[in-house]
C-alpha positions in Angstrom: 4.7 4.8 -13.1 5.9 8.2 -11.9 7.6 7.0 -8.7 10.0 4.0 -8.5 8.9 1.2 -6.3 11.6 2.1 -3.7 10.1 5.6 -3.5 6.6 4.2 -3.0 7.9 1.7 -0.4 9.7 4.4 1.6 6.5 6.6 1.5 4.4 3.6 2.5 6.6 2.7 5.4 6.6 6.2 6.8 2.9 6.9 6.2 0.0 7.0 8.6 -2.6 4.2 8.4 -4.9 6.3 6.2 -2.0 7.3 4.0 -0.9 3.6 3.7 -4.4 2.7 2.5 -4.3 5.6 0.0 -0.9 4.6 -1.3 -1.8 0.9 -1.6 -5.1 1.5 -3.4 -3.8 4.1 -5.8 -0.4 2.5 -6.7 -0.3 1.5 -10.4 2.0 -0.7 -12.3 3.3 -2.7 -9.4 3.8 -6.4 -9.6 2.0 -8.9 -7.3 5.4 -9.3 -5.5 5.7 -5.6 -4.9 2.1 -5.4 -3.5 3.0 -8.3 -1.2 6.1 -6.4 -0.1 4.1 -3.3 0.8 1.6 -5.5 2.6 4.4 -6.8 4.8 4.8 -3.2 6.2 1.1 -2.8 6.9 -0.2 -3.3 10.5 -2.0 -6.6 10.3 -4.5 -5.7 13.0 -5.9 -3.1 10.6 -6.1 -5.4 7.6 -9.9 -5.1 7.6 -9.7 -1.4 6.8 -7.4 -2.1 3.8 -9.6 -4.9 2.6 -12.7 -2.6 2.7 -10.8 0.1 0.8 -9.6 -2.3 -1.9 -13.1 -3.7 -2.3 -14.5 -0.2 -2.8 -12.1 0.8 -5.7 
């Protein structure tokens, strides 16, 4: 993994919705707990967009 989880998390928090989706779907080497933590910073009302993107990987 090129970036530390803290770097990924900071980028994710400051990202636009589309950037959040890109970061979430392209992150590699994260644990389930780390993915859950990122998800806690995702706007829940747009969860359908993230779900669609994850299903299309």
